[in-house]
C-alpha positions in Angstrom: -5.1 -3.2 -16.2 -5.8 -5.7 -19.3 -9.4 -3.9 -20.8 -11.2 -7.0 -22.2 -11.2 -8.7 -19.1 -14.1 -6.8 -17.1 -13.7 -5.9 -13.3 -15.2 -7.2 -10.7 -16.0 -6.9 -7.6 -15.5 -10.4 -4.8 -17.3 -10.1 -1.6 -16.0 -12.0 1.4 -18.7 -15.3 0.2 -16.0 -15.2 -2.5 -12.2 -14.8 -0.9 -11.8 -18.1 0.9 -12.7 -20.0 -2.4 -10.1 -17.4 -3.8 -7.5 -17.4 -0.9 -7.4 -20.5 1.6 -8.4 -18.6 4.6 -11.7 -18.5 6.8 -13.0 -15.1 7.0 -12.0 -14.3 11.0 -8.5 -15.6 9.3 -9.0 -12.8 6.6 -10.1 -10.2 8.8 -7.2 -10.5 11.1 -4.9 -9.9 8.0 -6.3 -7.1 7.3 -6.2 -5.3 10.7 -2.3 -6.3 10.7 -2.0 -4.8 6.8 -1.3 -8.0 5.5 -3.9 -8.5 3.6 -5.7 -6.2 1.2 -8.6 -3.4 3.0 -11.7 -3.8 1.3 -13.8 -0.7 -0.3 -16.8 0.4 0.5 -19.1 -0.3 -2.4 -21.3 2.8 -1.9 -20.2 5.9 -0.4 -21.7 5.7 3.4 -23.2 2.4 3.1 -22.4 -1.2 4.8 -21.7 -2.8 1.8 -17.8 -3.9 1.1 -15.8 -5.8 -1.3 -12.9 -5.8 -3.3 -11.0 -5.8 -6.8 -10.6 -8.9 -8.1 -7.3 -8.0 -9.6 -6.4 -7.2 -6.4 -7.1 -10.3 -4.8 -5.4 -11.8 -8.2 -1.7 -9.6 -7.6 -1.8 -10.4 -3.5 -2.2 -14.2 -4.2 0.5 -14.3 -6.5 2.6 -11.6 -4.0 2.5 -14.6 -1.8 3.3 -17.2 -4.6 6.7 -15.5 -5.0 7.6 -14.7 -1.3 6.8 -18.5 -0.6 8.7 -19.8 -3.4 12.0 -17.0 -2.6 11.7 -18.6 1.2 11.8 -21.7 0.0 15.0 -21.6 -1.9 
């Protein structure tokens, strides 16, 4: 992990702009194990989110798989 980049937590409202899916699709993919599951932001709390680095890695992985499928 790059120590110069601050750790950022993304909430569901941020994800459609990052991954191009609506929240319902994201939740379906999470349930199918095809998208990273969110983490609770506070133990016992309701709020959850994703580390920006986790989402960035997932997007890059999907892009790589898409590129390989087109070869």
